N, CA, C and O atoms as a GROMACS GRO file, in nm:
protein
  600
    1MET      N    1   1.069   0.069   0.843
    1MET     CA    2   0.978  -0.029   0.904
    1MET      C    3   1.049  -0.175   0.827
    1MET      O    4   1.088  -0.192   0.712
    2LYS      N    5   1.045  -0.253   0.927
    2LYS     CA    6   1.081  -0.396   0.860
    2LYS      C    7   0.962  -0.458   0.818
    2LYS      O    8   0.862  -0.445   0.888
    3LYS      N    9   0.957  -0.538   0.695
    3LYS     CA   10   0.824  -0.618   0.674
    3LYS      C   11   0.761  -0.684   0.790
    3LYS      O   12   0.646  -0.669   0.830
    4LYS      N   13   0.847  -0.752   0.834
    4LYS     CA   14   0.769  -0.850   0.954
    4LYS      C   15   0.708  -0.761   1.056
    4LYS      O   16   0.598  -0.790   1.104
    5ASP      N   17   0.768  -0.663   1.090
    5ASP     CA   18   0.678  -0.571   1.163
    5ASP      C   19   0.583  -0.516   1.119
    5ASP      O   20   0.504  -0.463   1.198
    6TYR      N   21   0.565  -0.510   1.002
    6TYR     CA   22   0.438  -0.449   0.939
    6TYR      C   23   0.354  -0.543   0.911
    6TYR      O   24   0.234  -0.516   0.925
    7GLU      N   25   0.389  -0.675   0.865
    7GLU     CA   26   0.283  -0.788   0.888
    7GLU      C   27   0.214  -0.817   1.040
    7GLU      O   28   0.095  -0.849   1.039
    8LYS      N   29   0.273  -0.810   1.155
    8LYS     CA   30   0.264  -0.817   1.275
    8LYS      C   31   0.140  -0.699   1.295
    8LYS      O   32   0.028  -0.720   1.341
    9TYR      N   33   0.187  -0.590   1.255
    9TYR     CA   34   0.082  -0.466   1.308
    9TYR      C   35  -0.046  -0.486   1.203
    9TYR      O   36  -0.156  -0.445   1.242
   10LYS      N   37  -0.037  -0.540   1.084
   10LYS     CA   38  -0.169  -0.562   1.022
   10LYS      C   39  -0.218  -0.682   1.086
   10LYS      O   40  -0.341  -0.671   1.095
   11LYS      N   41  -0.181  -0.785   1.133
   11LYS     CA   42  -0.227  -0.909   1.187
   11LYS      C   43  -0.325  -0.868   1.317
   11LYS      O   44  -0.444  -0.895   1.335
   12ASP      N   45  -0.234  -0.794   1.398
   12ASP     CA   46  -0.318  -0.792   1.560
   12ASP      C   47  -0.298  -0.664   1.600
   12ASP      O   48  -0.320  -0.638   1.719
   13GLY      N   49  -0.254  -0.565   1.517
   13GLY     CA   50  -0.242  -0.414   1.560
   13GLY      C   51  -0.166  -0.377   1.692
   13GLY      O   52  -0.199  -0.303   1.784
   14THR      N   53  -0.038  -0.465   1.669
   14THR     CA   54   0.065  -0.464   1.782
   14THR      C   55   0.136  -0.342   1.744
   14THR      O   56   0.151  -0.322   1.624
   15ARG      N   57   0.192  -0.244   1.842
   15ARG     CA   58   0.254  -0.146   1.809
   15ARG      C   59   0.369  -0.160   1.711
   15ARG      O   60   0.464  -0.232   1.741
   16SER      N   61   0.366  -0.105   1.612
   16SER     CA   62   0.501  -0.144   1.507
   16SER      C   63   0.645  -0.087   1.573
   16SER      O   64   0.637   0.015   1.641
   17SER      N   65   0.746  -0.137   1.560
   17SER     CA   66   0.897  -0.103   1.569
   17SER      C   67   0.909   0.033   1.511
   17SER      O   68   0.840   0.064   1.414
   18LYS      N   69   0.979   0.102   1.556
   18LYS     CA   70   1.063   0.185   1.458
   18LYS      C   71   1.148   0.187   1.382
   18LYS      O   72   1.244   0.116   1.412
   19SER      N   73   1.156   0.253   1.272
   19SER     CA   74   1.238   0.225   1.161
   19SER      C   75   1.381   0.268   1.170
   19SER      O   76   1.402   0.389   1.184
   20GLN      N   77   1.466   0.196   1.164
   20GLN     CA   78   1.604   0.222   1.178
   20GLN      C   79   1.665   0.310   1.092
   20GLN      O   80   1.765   0.370   1.129
   21LEU      N   81   1.610   0.330   0.960
   21LEU     CA   82   1.641   0.473   0.875
   21LEU      C   83   1.578   0.574   0.929
   21LEU      O   84   1.654   0.672   0.925
   22LYS      N   85   1.482   0.600   0.976
   22LYS     CA   86   1.425   0.742   1.033
   22LYS      C   87   1.551   0.757   1.177
   22LYS      O   88   1.613   0.861   1.195
   23GLU      N   89   1.564   0.664   1.244
   23GLU     CA   90   1.654   0.700   1.377
   23GLU      C   91   1.783   0.736   1.303
   23GLU      O   92   1.820   0.849   1.336
   24LEU      N   93   1.860   0.681   1.217
   24LEU     CA   94   1.998   0.730   1.135
   24LEU      C   95   1.947   0.872   1.044
   24LEU      O   96   2.040   0.932   0.989
   25ILE      N   97   1.860   0.908   1.032
   25ILE     CA   98   1.802   1.013   0.964
   25ILE      C   99   1.823   1.120   1.057
   25ILE      O  100   1.882   1.222   1.019
   26ASN      N  101   1.774   1.108   1.190
   26ASN     CA  102   1.773   1.182   1.316
   26ASN      C  103   1.880   1.221   1.340
   26ASN      O  104   1.895   1.341   1.365
   27ILE      N  105   1.983   1.138   1.341
   27ILE     CA  106   2.131   1.138   1.404
   27ILE      C  107   2.189   1.211   1.277
   27ILE      O  108   2.264   1.307   1.296
   28TYR      N  109   2.159   1.171   1.150
   28TYR     CA  110   2.266   1.282   1.048
   28TYR      C  111   2.219   1.405   1.070
   28TYR      O  112   2.304   1.490   1.099
   29ILE      N  113   2.069   1.449   1.060
   29ILE     CA  114   2.023   1.574   1.100
   29ILE      C  115   2.083   1.653   1.215
   29ILE      O  116   2.130   1.766   1.204
   30ASP      N  117   2.077   1.585   1.320
   30ASP     CA  118   2.160   1.639   1.451
   30ASP      C  119   2.279   1.665   1.437
   30ASP      O  120   2.323   1.767   1.490
   31ILE      N  121   2.370   1.576   1.358
   31ILE     CA  122   2.516   1.610   1.355
   31ILE      C  123   2.525   1.712   1.264
   31ILE      O  124   2.591   1.808   1.304
   32ASN      N  125   2.466   1.724   1.127
   32ASN     CA  126   2.459   1.823   1.043
   32ASN      C  127   2.421   1.979   1.107
   32ASN      O  128   2.447   2.094   1.071
   33ASN      N  129   2.371   1.940   1.181
   33ASN     CA  130   2.320   2.080   1.244
   33ASN      C  131   2.428   2.147   1.340
   33ASN      O  132   2.447   2.268   1.351
   34LYS      N  133   2.484   2.061   1.398
   34LYS     CA  134   2.599   2.090   1.491
   34LYS      C  135   2.692   2.145   1.438
   34LYS      O  136   2.726   2.254   1.483
   35ILE      N  137   2.768   2.085   1.319
   35ILE     CA  138   2.899   2.107   1.274
   35ILE      C  139   2.876   2.182   1.126
   35ILE      O  140   2.965   2.257   1.087
   36LYS      N  141   2.769   2.164   1.053
   36LYS     CA  142   2.734   2.232   0.929
   36LYS      C  143   2.856   2.226   0.845
   36LYS      O  144   2.903   2.326   0.793
   37ASN      N  145   2.903   2.114   0.834
   37ASN     CA  146   3.010   2.093   0.716
   37ASN      C  147   2.982   1.939   0.682
   37ASN      O  148   3.024   1.856   0.762
   38GLU      N  149   2.913   1.896   0.567
   38GLU     CA  150   2.876   1.797   0.518
   38GLU      C  151   3.016   1.717   0.487
   38GLU      O  152   3.009   1.594   0.484
   39SER      N  153   3.116   1.767   0.468
   39SER     CA  154   3.245   1.686   0.446
   39SER      C  155   3.264   1.614   0.550
   39SER      O  156   3.310   1.502   0.524
   40SER      N  157   3.244   1.639   0.674
   40SER     CA  158   3.301   1.567   0.794
   40SER      C  159   3.266   1.403   0.768
   40SER      O  160   3.162   1.354   0.724
   41PHE      N  161   3.387   1.337   0.809
   41PHE     CA  162   3.376   1.183   0.802
   41PHE      C  163   3.282   1.111   0.867
   41PHE      O  164   3.243   1.003   0.822
   42LYS      N  165   3.223   1.181   1.012
   42LYS     CA  166   3.132   1.128   1.052
   42LYS      C  167   2.992   1.129   0.952
   42LYS      O  168   2.924   1.028   0.935
   43LEU      N  169   2.972   1.214   0.912
   43LEU     CA  170   2.864   1.242   0.816
   43LEU      C  171   2.848   1.143   0.690
   43LEU      O  172   2.753   1.081   0.644
   44LYS      N  173   2.969   1.155   0.657
   44LYS     CA  174   3.018   1.023   0.506
   44LYS      C  175   2.934   0.911   0.552
   44LYS      O  176   2.824   0.878   0.508
   45SER      N  177   3.010   0.849   0.662
   45SER     CA  178   3.003   0.727   0.719
   45SER      C  179   2.830   0.704   0.742
   45SER      O  180   2.765   0.606   0.705
   46LEU      N  181   2.783   0.818   0.810
   46LEU     CA  182   2.637   0.781   0.841
   46LEU      C  183   2.576   0.776   0.710
   46LEU      O  184   2.518   0.672   0.676
   47LYS      N  185   2.581   0.872   0.633
   47LYS     CA  186   2.502   0.874   0.504
   47LYS      C  187   2.525   0.725   0.431
   47LYS      O  188   2.434   0.670   0.368
   48GLU      N  189   2.628   0.680   0.444
   48GLU     CA  190   2.641   0.534   0.391
   48GLU      C  191   2.554   0.421   0.445
   48GLU      O  192   2.485   0.343   0.379
   49ASN      N  193   2.571   0.427   0.587
   49ASN     CA  194   2.451   0.362   0.675
   49ASN      C  195   2.327   0.389   0.634
   49ASN      O  196   2.252   0.294   0.609
   50ILE      N  197   2.281   0.522   0.621
   50ILE     CA  198   2.128   0.546   0.561
   50ILE      C  199   2.112   0.474   0.430
   50ILE      O  200   2.012   0.403   0.423
   51LYS      N  201   2.194   0.479   0.320
   51LYS     CA  202   2.182   0.404   0.198
   51LYS      C  203   2.175   0.290   0.201
   51LYS      O  204   2.102   0.236   0.118
   52LYS      N  205   2.244   0.211   0.292
   52LYS     CA  206   2.245   0.041   0.322
   52LYS      C  207   2.096   0.021   0.396
   52LYS      O  208   2.027  -0.076   0.365
   53THR      N  209   2.056   0.104   0.481
   53THR     CA  210   1.959   0.083   0.577
   53THR      C  211   1.824   0.094   0.471
   53THR      O  212   1.728   0.017   0.477
   54TYR      N  213   1.837   0.201   0.378
   54TYR     CA  214   1.722   0.201   0.298
   54TYR      C  215   1.662   0.099   0.229
   54TYR      O  216   1.541   0.081   0.215
   55GLN      N  217   1.760   0.028   0.183
   55GLN     CA  218   1.750  -0.096   0.090
   55GLN      C  219   1.709  -0.208   0.180
   55GLN      O  220   1.712  -0.319   0.127
   56GLU      N  221   1.669  -0.202   0.312
   56GLU     CA  222   1.634  -0.313   0.414
   56GLU      C  223   1.523  -0.292   0.470
   56GLU      O  224   1.499  -0.357   0.571
   57GLU      N  225   1.428  -0.201   0.424
   57GLU     CA  226   1.312  -0.170   0.499
   57GLU      C  227   1.199  -0.154   0.397
   57GLU      O  228   1.226  -0.149   0.277
   58ILE      N  229   1.071  -0.144   0.442
   58ILE     CA  230   0.974  -0.108   0.366
   58ILE      C  231   0.922   0.050   0.366
   58ILE      O  232   0.985   0.130   0.435
   59TYR      N  233   0.834   0.086   0.306
   59TYR     CA  234   0.776   0.223   0.329
   59TYR      C  235   0.648   0.242   0.309
   59TYR      O  236   0.580   0.149   0.266
   60PHE      N  237   0.592   0.363   0.335
   60PHE     CA  238   0.454   0.382   0.301
   60PHE      C  239   0.430   0.509   0.219
   60PHE      O  240   0.490   0.612   0.248
   61THR      N  241   0.346   0.502   0.123
   61THR     CA  242   0.353   0.636   0.062
   61THR      C  243   0.189   0.621   0.060
   61THR      O  244   0.116   0.537   0.112
   62ILE      N  245   0.157   0.749  -0.032
   62ILE     CA  246   0.020   0.785  -0.034
   62ILE      C  247  -0.048   0.774  -0.192
   62ILE      O  248  -0.008   0.848  -0.283
   63ILE      N  249  -0.164   0.664  -0.214
   63ILE     CA  250  -0.223   0.707  -0.339
   63ILE      C  251  -0.354   0.753  -0.338
   63ILE      O  252  -0.425   0.765  -0.238
   64ASP      N  253  -0.392   0.785  -0.493
   64ASP     CA  254  -0.525   0.859  -0.469
   64ASP      C  255  -0.617   0.735  -0.526
   64ASP      O  256  -0.586   0.617  -0.542
   65GLU      N  257  -0.745   0.804  -0.553
   65GLU     CA  258  -0.852   0.736  -0.593
   65GLU      C  259  -0.826   0.627  -0.725
   65GLU      O  260  -0.885   0.520  -0.735
   66LYS      N  261  -0.738   0.671  -0.811
   66LYS     CA  262  -0.702   0.605  -0.950
   66LYS      C  263  -0.562   0.500  -0.918
   66LYS      O  264  -0.493   0.457  -1.010
   67SER      N  265  -0.532   0.465  -0.750
   67SER     CA  266  -0.428   0.394  -0.743
   67SER      C  267  -0.282   0.472  -0.783
   67SER      O  268  -0.179   0.405  -0.781
   68GLN      N  269  -0.278   0.579  -0.811
   68GLN     CA  270  -0.137   0.665  -0.847
   68GLN      C  271  -0.097   0.744  -0.735
   68GLN      O  272  -0.170   0.812  -0.663
   69ILE      N  273   0.036   0.726  -0.727
   69ILE     CA  274   0.120   0.786  -0.601
   69ILE      C  275   0.122   0.898  -0.632
   69ILE      O  276   0.144   0.952  -0.741
   70ILE      N  277   0.087   0.956  -0.483
   70ILE     CA  278   0.076   1.116  -0.512
   70ILE      C  279   0.238   1.186  -0.526
   70ILE      O  280   0.343   1.142  -0.481
   71LYS      N  281   0.218   1.286  -0.591
   71LYS     CA  282   0.366   1.322  -0.647
   71LYS      C  283   0.385   1.472  -0.587
   71LYS      O  284   0.280   1.536  -0.574
   72PHE      N  285   0.498   1.533  -0.551
   72PHE     CA  286   0.552   1.672  -0.525
   72PHE      C  287   0.615   1.738  -0.627
   72PHE      O  288   0.737   1.750  -0.620
   73ASN      N  289   0.547   1.792  -0.734
   73ASN     CA  290   0.632   1.838  -0.832
   73ASN      C  291   0.779   1.950  -0.746
   73ASN      O  292   0.790   2.000  -0.634
   74ILE      N  293   0.857   1.951  -0.856
   74ILE     CA  294   0.960   2.037  -0.815
   74ILE      C  295   0.949   2.180  -0.821
   74ILE      O  296   1.002   2.254  -0.738
   75THR      N  297   0.880   2.220  -0.920
   75THR     CA  298   0.800   2.351  -0.914
   75THR      C  299   0.657   2.337  -1.002
   75THR      O  300   0.610   2.242  -1.064
   76GLU      N  301   0.615   2.453  -0.981
   76GLU     CA  302   0.438   2.452  -1.008
   76GLU      C  303   0.437   2.402  -1.140
   76GLU      O  304   0.362   2.310  -1.170
   77LYS      N  305   0.540   2.474  -1.253
   77LYS     CA  306   0.527   2.436  -1.383
   77LYS      C  307   0.597   2.292  -1.438
   77LYS      O  308   0.569   2.241  -1.546
   78SER      N  309   0.690   2.240  -1.343
   78SER     CA  310   0.789   2.123  -1.361
   78SER      C  311   0.685   2.026  -1.359
   78SER      O  312   0.583   2.032  -1.290
   79LYS      N  313   0.724   1.914  -1.459
   79LYS     CA  314   0.669   1.758  -1.474
   79LYS      C  315   0.782   1.674  -1.370
   79LYS      O  316   0.772   1.557  -1.334
   80LYS      N  317   0.882   1.765  -1.335
   80LYS     CA  318   0.961   1.637  -1.243
   80LYS      C  319   0.907   1.661  -1.119
   80LYS      O  320   0.849   1.764  -1.081
   81TYR      N  321   0.929   1.564  -1.059
   81TYR     CA  322   0.859   1.514  -0.911
   81TYR      C  323   0.929   1.434  -0.818
   81TYR      O  324   1.004   1.343  -0.852
   82PHE      N  325   0.906   1.466  -0.700
   82PHE     CA  326   0.972   1.343  -0.604
   82PHE      C  327   0.826   1.304  -0.532
   82PHE      O  328   0.725   1.373  -0.524
   83ILE      N  329   0.846   1.189  -0.491
   83ILE     CA  330   0.734   1.082  -0.396
   83ILE      C  331   0.745   1.097  -0.267
   83ILE      O  332   0.860   1.081  -0.228
   84PRO      N  333   0.646   1.128  -0.162
   84PRO     CA  334   0.648   1.118  -0.039
   84PRO      C  335   0.645   0.995   0.043
   84PRO      O  336   0.540   0.933   0.058
   85VAL      N  337   0.749   0.961   0.094
   85VAL     CA  338   0.763   0.787   0.167
   85VAL      C  339   0.796   0.823   0.333
   85VAL      O  340   0.874   0.907   0.378
   86PHE      N  341   0.720   0.739   0.397
   86PHE     CA  342   0.724   0.742   0.542
   86PHE      C  343   0.767   0.602   0.565
   86PHE      O  344   0.740   0.497   0.507
   87THR      N  345   0.862   0.638   0.692
   87THR     CA  346   0.933   0.509   0.761
   87THR      C  347   0.884   0.410   0.854
   87THR      O  348   0.944   0.308   0.887
   88ASP      N  349   0.732   0.458   0.905
   88ASP     CA  350   0.678   0.377   0.987
   88ASP      C  351   0.536   0.420   0.965
   88ASP      O  352   0.499   0.505   0.884
   89ILE      N  353   0.460   0.348   1.048
   89ILE     CA  354   0.308   0.368   1.069
   89ILE      C  355   0.267   0.486   1.152
   89ILE      O  356   0.161   0.542   1.124
   90ASN      N  357   0.353   0.537   1.270
   90ASN     CA  358   0.329   0.666   1.304
   90ASN      C  359   0.347   0.794   1.205
   90ASN      O  360   0.260   0.876   1.175
   91GLU      N  361   0.469   0.789   1.168
   91GLU     CA  362   0.517   0.882   1.056
   91GLU      C  363   0.416   0.882   0.950
   91GLU      O  364   0.382   0.993   0.908
   92PHE      N  365   0.361   0.780   0.900
   92PHE     CA  366   0.270   0.793   0.818
   92PHE      C  367   0.132   0.852   0.835
   92PHE      O  368   0.088   0.929   0.750
   93LYS      N  369   0.059   0.815   0.947
   93LYS     CA  370  -0.024   0.905   1.004
   93LYS      C  371  -0.006   1.054   1.031
   93LYS      O  372  -0.106   1.124   1.015
   94LEU      N  373   0.101   1.111   1.067
   94LEU     CA  374   0.132   1.218   1.087
   94LEU      C  375   0.139   1.333   0.976
   94LEU      O  376   0.106   1.451   0.979
   95GLY      N  377   0.203   1.240   0.865
   95GLY     CA  378   0.233   1.308   0.715
   95GLY      C  379   0.072   1.294   0.657
   95GLY      O  380   0.010   1.397   0.632
   96PHE      N  381   0.020   1.189   0.640
   96PHE     CA  382  -0.095   1.177   0.596
   96PHE      C  383  -0.201   1.281   0.625
   96PHE      O  384  -0.262   1.344   0.538
   97LYS      N  385  -0.218   1.294   0.753
   97LYS     CA  386  -0.278   1.400   0.812
   97LYS      C  387  -0.257   1.546   0.744
   97LYS      O  388  -0.354   1.600   0.691
   98LYS      N  389  -0.154   1.596   0.745
   98LYS     CA  390  -0.142   1.720   0.699
   98LYS      C  391  -0.143   1.716   0.511
   98LYS      O  392  -0.191   1.808   0.446
   99ILE      N  393  -0.090   1.612   0.457
   99ILE     CA  394  -0.071   1.619   0.320
   99ILE      C  395  -0.228   1.595   0.260
   99ILE      O  396  -0.256   1.641   0.149
  100SER      N  397  -0.305   1.539   0.321
  100SER     CA  398  -0.426   1.496   0.259
  100SER      C  399  -0.540   1.616   0.289
  100SER      O  400  -0.658   1.617   0.255
  101LYS      N  401  -0.468   1.713   0.359
  101LYS     CA  402  -0.544   1.849   0.345
  101LYS      C  403  -0.528   1.943   0.181
  101LYS      O  404  -0.605   2.024   0.130
  102LEU      N  405  -0.406   1.894   0.137
  102LEU     CA  406  -0.356   1.952   0.007
  102LEU      C  407  -0.451   1.881  -0.119
  102LEU      O  408  -0.447   1.927  -0.233
  103PHE      N  409  -0.519   1.788  -0.090
  103PHE     CA  410  -0.562   1.692  -0.201
  103PHE      C  411  -0.714   1.680  -0.201
  103PHE      O  412  -0.765   1.661  -0.090
  104LEU      N  413  -0.791   1.686  -0.305
  104LEU     CA  414  -0.946   1.718  -0.319
  104LEU      C  415  -0.975   1.514  -0.333
  104LEU      O  416  -1.073   1.461  -0.281
  105ASP      N  417  -0.889   1.450  -0.394
  105ASP     CA  418  -0.901   1.303  -0.372
  105ASP      C  419  -0.910   1.216  -0.268
  105ASP      O  420  -0.821   1.227  -0.184
  106SER      N  421  -0.982   1.144  -0.254
  106SER     CA  422  -0.963   1.035  -0.136
  106SER      C  423  -0.849   0.971  -0.182
  106SER      O  424  -0.830   0.911  -0.288
  107LEU      N  425  -0.743   0.999  -0.043
  107LEU     CA  426  -0.667   0.905  -0.023
  107LEU      C  427  -0.601   0.801   0.061
  107LEU      O  428  -0.620   0.830   0.180
  108THR      N  429  -0.534   0.696   0.049
  108THR     CA  430  -0.513   0.611   0.143
  108THR      C  431  -0.360   0.555   0.109
  108THR      O  432  -0.290   0.588   0.014
  109LEU      N  433  -0.329   0.456   0.222
  109LEU     CA  434  -0.198   0.417   0.212
  109LEU      C  435  -0.141   0.285   0.103
  109LEU      O  436  -0.212   0.186   0.088
  110LYS      N  437  -0.012   0.298   0.035
  110LYS     CA  438   0.053   0.198   0.009
  110LYS      C  439   0.170   0.156   0.006
  110LYS      O  440   0.264   0.216  -0.047
  111VAL      N  441   0.177   0.046   0.062
  111VAL     CA  442   0.344  -0.016   0.086
  111VAL      C  443   0.405  -0.033  -0.041
  111VAL      O  444   0.366  -0.089  -0.143
  112ILE      N  445   0.512   0.031  -0.011
  112ILE     CA  446   0.625   0.037  -0.134
  112ILE      C  447   0.760  -0.011  -0.084
  112ILE      O  448   0.797   0.008   0.032
  113SER      N  449   0.838  -0.078  -0.183
  113SER     CA  450   0.963  -0.129  -0.131
  113SER      C  451   1.064  -0.062  -0.241
  113SER      O  452   1.034  -0.034  -0.357
  114PRO      N  453   1.186  -0.046  -0.180
  114PRO     CA  454   1.286  -0.004  -0.272
  114PRO      C  455   1.293  -0.045  -0.384
  114PRO      O  456   1.300   0.038  -0.474
  115LEU      N  457   1.292  -0.165  -0.410
  115LEU     CA  458   1.270  -0.224  -0.569
  115LEU      C  459   1.148  -0.147  -0.630
  115LEU      O  460   1.152  -0.115  -0.749
  116ASP      N  461   1.055  -0.121  -0.564
  116ASP     CA  462   0.933  -0.080  -0.634
  116ASP      C  463   0.972   0.075  -0.680
  116ASP      O  464   0.931   0.124  -0.786
  117ILE      N  465   1.041   0.132  -0.603
  117ILE     CA  466   1.096   0.266  -0.622
  117ILE      C  467   1.177   0.286  -0.728
  117ILE      O  468   1.165   0.386  -0.800
  118VAL      N  469   1.279   0.178  -0.751
  118VAL     CA  470   1.345   0.126  -0.873
  118VAL      C  471   1.273   0.143  -1.008
  118VAL      O  472   1.291   0.210  -1.110
  119GLU      N  473   1.188   0.059  -0.968
  119GLU     CA  474   1.084   0.053  -1.110
  119GLU      C  475   1.036   0.192  -1.128
  119GLU      O  476   1.071   0.257  -1.226
  120ILE      N  477   0.972   0.231  -1.055
  120ILE     CA  478   0.902   0.369  -1.077
  120ILE      C  479   1.025   0.474  -1.157
  120ILE      O  480   0.989   0.546  -1.249
  121SER      N  481   1.170   0.473  -1.111
  121SER     CA  482   1.270   0.553  -1.183
  121SER      C  483   1.284   0.508  -1.311
  121SER      O  484   1.325   0.594  -1.389
  122LYS      N  485   1.258   0.368  -1.370
  122LYS     CA  486   1.304   0.316  -1.470
  122LYS      C  487   1.175   0.350  -1.583
  122LYS      O  488   1.197   0.351  -1.704
  123LYS      N  489   1.082   0.368  -1.544
  123LYS     CA  490   0.930   0.382  -1.598
  123LYS      C  491   0.886   0.520  -1.629
  123LYS      O  492   0.806   0.544  -1.719
  124ASP      N  493   0.935   0.605  -1.559
  124ASP     CA  494   0.931   0.751  -1.565
  124ASP      C  495   1.033   0.880  -1.547
  124ASP      O  496   1.069   0.936  -1.444
  125GLU      N  497   1.061   0.902  -1.665
  125GLU     CA  498   1.196   1.034  -1.650
  125GLU      C  499   1.153   1.137  -1.569
  125GLU      O  500   1.251   1.200  -1.529
  126ASN      N  501   1.047   1.181  -1.528
  126ASN     CA  502   1.053   1.270  -1.467
  126ASN      C  503   1.026   1.273  -1.298
  126ASN      O  504   1.010   1.370  -1.224
  127PHE      N  505   1.028   1.122  -1.267
  127PHE     CA  506   1.062   1.078  -1.131
  127PHE      C  507   1.214   1.115  -1.086
  127PHE      O  508   1.305   1.071  -1.156
  128GLN      N  509   1.248   1.203  -0.963
  128GLN     CA  510   1.350   1.249  -0.940
  128GLN      C  511   1.412   1.180  -0.805
  128GLN      O  512   1.531   1.178  -0.772
  129GLY      N  513   1.310   1.129  -0.741
  129GLY     CA  514   1.343   1.039  -0.623
  129GLY      C  515   1.209   1.075  -0.500
  129GLY      O  516   1.091   1.106  -0.515
  130ILE      N  517   1.301   1.052  -0.372
  130ILE     CA  518   1.180   1.058  -0.286
  130ILE      C  519   1.222   1.130  -0.169
  130ILE      O  520   1.340   1.153  -0.142
  131ILE      N  521   1.107   1.171  -0.092
  131ILE     CA  522   1.116   1.255   0.033
  131ILE      C  523   1.059   1.160   0.142
  131ILE      O  524   0.943   1.121   0.150
  132ILE      N  525   1.164   1.129   0.224
  132ILE     CA  526   1.134   1.067   0.372
  132ILE      C  527   1.059   1.173   0.482
  132ILE      O  528   1.107   1.276   0.528
  133ASN      N  529   0.946   1.125   0.504
  133ASN     CA  530   0.874   1.174   0.619
  133ASN      C  531   0.874   1.332   0.571
  133ASN      O  532   0.937   1.407   0.646
  134PRO      N  533   0.819   1.383   0.470
  134PRO     CA  534   0.823   1.520   0.437
  134PRO      C  535   0.772   1.621   0.533
  134PRO      O  536   0.807   1.739   0.538
  135HIS      N  537   0.686   1.562   0.608
  135HIS     CA  538   0.635   1.665   0.701
  135HIS      C  539   0.690   1.695   0.827
  135HIS      O  540   0.641   1.783   0.897
  136ASN      N  541   0.816   1.608   0.871
  136ASN     CA  542   0.895   1.616   0.977
  136ASN      C  543   1.059   1.605   0.924
  136ASN      O  544   1.139   1.696   0.944
  137GLN      N  545   1.083   1.518   0.876
  137GLN     CA  546   1.243   1.495   0.842
  137GLN      C  547   1.298   1.570   0.717
  137GLN      O  548   1.405   1.629   0.708
  138ASN      N  549   1.193   1.553   0.616
  138ASN     CA  550   1.198   1.609   0.472
  138ASN      C  551   1.350   1.566   0.447
  138ASN      O  552   1.436   1.653   0.463
  139PHE      N  553   1.379   1.472   0.418
  139PHE     CA  554   1.529   1.403   0.417
  139PHE      C  555   1.517   1.336   0.256
  139PHE      O  556   1.466   1.225   0.251
  140SER      N  557   1.556   1.389   0.148
  140SER     CA  558   1.557   1.324   0.010
  140SER      C  559   1.646   1.257  -0.036
  140SER      O  560   1.757   1.294   0.002
  141PHE      N  561   1.645   1.143  -0.126
  141PHE     CA  562   1.687   1.069  -0.190
  141PHE      C  563   1.674   1.103  -0.347
  141PHE      O  564   1.562   1.114  -0.395
  142ASP      N  565   1.784   1.120  -0.422
  142ASP     CA  566   1.782   1.129  -0.573
  142ASP      C  567   1.776   1.026  -0.605
  142ASP      O  568   1.774   0.931  -0.527
  143ILE      N  569   1.771   1.013  -0.770
  143ILE     CA  570   1.768   0.886  -0.822
  143ILE      C  571   1.905   0.802  -0.782
  143ILE      O  572   1.915   0.693  -0.726
  144GLU      N  573   1.992   0.879  -0.824
  144GLU     CA  574   2.154   0.785  -0.815
  144GLU      C  575   2.129   0.736  -0.687
  144GLU      O  576   2.124   0.613  -0.680
  145SER      N  577   2.108   0.811  -0.561
  145SER     CA  578   2.129   0.758  -0.409
  145SER      C  579   2.034   0.642  -0.403
  145SER      O  580   2.070   0.551  -0.328
  146LEU      N  581   1.898   0.622  -0.476
  146LEU     CA  582   1.806   0.521  -0.477
  146LEU      C  583   1.860   0.378  -0.560
  146LEU      O  584   1.798   0.272  -0.551
  147LYS      N  585   1.971   0.393  -0.633
  147LYS     CA  586   2.016   0.297  -0.684
  147LYS      C  587   2.045   0.156  -0.596
  147LYS      O  588   2.136   0.164  -0.514
  148ILE      N  589   1.994   0.064  -0.602
  148ILE     CA  590   2.013  -0.086  -0.511
  148ILE      C  591   2.150  -0.141  -0.528
  148ILE      O  592   2.179  -0.188  -0.638
  149LYS      N  593   2.228  -0.141  -0.444
  149LYS     CA  594   2.349  -0.212  -0.438
  149LYS      C  595   2.335  -0.372  -0.412
  149LYS      O  596   2.277  -0.425  -0.317
  150LYS      N  597   2.393  -0.427  -0.504
  150LYS     CA  598   2.396  -0.602  -0.514
  150LYS      C  599   2.490  -0.658  -0.416
  150LYS      O  600   2.506  -0.780  -0.408
   0.00000   0.00000   0.00000
């Protein structure tokens, strides 16, 4: 979601626009399901568009009562984790409803930027990346993919 769209939503409750990243991921998933060959030129090009668009939007994640971002550990015993991010308010609401059932804490929304995510990766060696719209698209970016291109 573009930051200006979120600001407008907060101000007057205007229905927010859809995330361009969400739309690109939907196209990627659709093409990938049809051809089942990720070496396809179309998919590579689309993946580059997804990486570029990722840097241009803001995202929503979930924090607990201590203002800590919730984590999805890779395995039960692993300290390595991904964090869930949502591309727009509608995706957040859907995902929040499902995810909040898994936690005893009181959970709330936190706006997060790609630069915030890079900071998390610098500060925590166990951070492995993000999962976009985990309840729906379940599209992940690992740490390498999250690097901001200048």
